[in-house]
C-alpha positions as CSV (number, residue, x, y, z in Angstrom):
1,M,-83.1,127.8,-87.0
2,P,-82.4,131.2,-88.7
3,K,-80.5,133.8,-86.8
4,I,-82.4,136.7,-85.3
5,K,-81.7,140.0,-86.9
6,T,-80.7,142.9,-84.6
7,N,-83.0,146.0,-84.9
8,S,-80.9,148.7,-86.6
9,G,-82.4,151.5,-84.5
10,A,-81.8,149.7,-81.2
11,K,-78.2,148.9,-81.9
12,K,-77.5,152.7,-82.4
13,R,-79.3,153.7,-79.2
14,F,-78.3,151.0,-76.7
15,T,-74.9,149.6,-75.5
16,L,-74.3,146.6,-73.3
17,T,-72.2,147.0,-70.2
18,G,-69.7,144.4,-68.9
19,S,-72.1,143.3,-66.2
20,G,-75.0,142.7,-68.6
21,K,-76.9,145.9,-68.0
22,I,-78.1,148.0,-71.0
23,K,-77.0,151.7,-71.1
24,R,-79.1,154.4,-72.8
25,K,-79.1,158.1,-73.4
26,H,-81.6,160.6,-72.2
27,A,-84.1,162.2,-74.5
28,F,-85.0,166.0,-74.7
29,K,-81.4,167.2,-75.3
30,R,-81.4,167.8,-79.0
31,H,-83.2,171.2,-79.5
32,I,-85.3,173.8,-77.7
33,L,-82.6,174.0,-75.1
34,T,-83.1,177.8,-74.3
35,K,-86.1,177.2,-72.1
36,K,-84.4,174.4,-70.1
37,T,-82.4,175.2,-67.1
38,T,-78.7,174.5,-66.9
39,K,-79.2,171.9,-64.2
40,A,-81.8,170.0,-66.3
41,K,-79.5,170.0,-69.4
42,R,-76.6,168.8,-67.3
43,N,-78.6,166.0,-65.8
44,L,-79.7,164.9,-69.3
45,T,-76.1,164.6,-70.3
46,C,-75.5,161.5,-68.1
47,A,-76.2,158.1,-69.5
48,G,-78.9,156.0,-67.7
49,L,-79.8,152.4,-67.5
50,V,-82.8,150.7,-69.2
51,D,-85.6,150.2,-66.7
52,H,-86.5,146.7,-65.5
53,A,-89.9,146.9,-67.1
54,D,-88.4,147.6,-70.6
55,L,-85.4,145.2,-70.3
56,S,-86.9,142.2,-72.0
57,N,-88.3,144.3,-74.9
58,V,-84.9,145.9,-75.5
59,K,-83.1,142.6,-75.3
60,S,-85.3,141.1,-77.9
61,L,-84.6,144.1,-80.2
62,L,-80.9,143.6,-79.7
63,G,-81.2,139.9,-80.3
64,L,-79.9,139.0,-76.9
65,K,-82.8,136.8,-75.7
């Protein structure tokens, strides 16, 4: 069996935690920040976890399962 290639875009966007969860960054923090409130921008700074519904899709992109 050939090895499964990791998706190049996915490996730049997701990181695996020690417990096996997948961390991600929030969108909407690149530009057009003047109309966003300070609280909204601050909340977008924190990293989040990939939702359970998308977990299998992201894992296949990363070549984990």
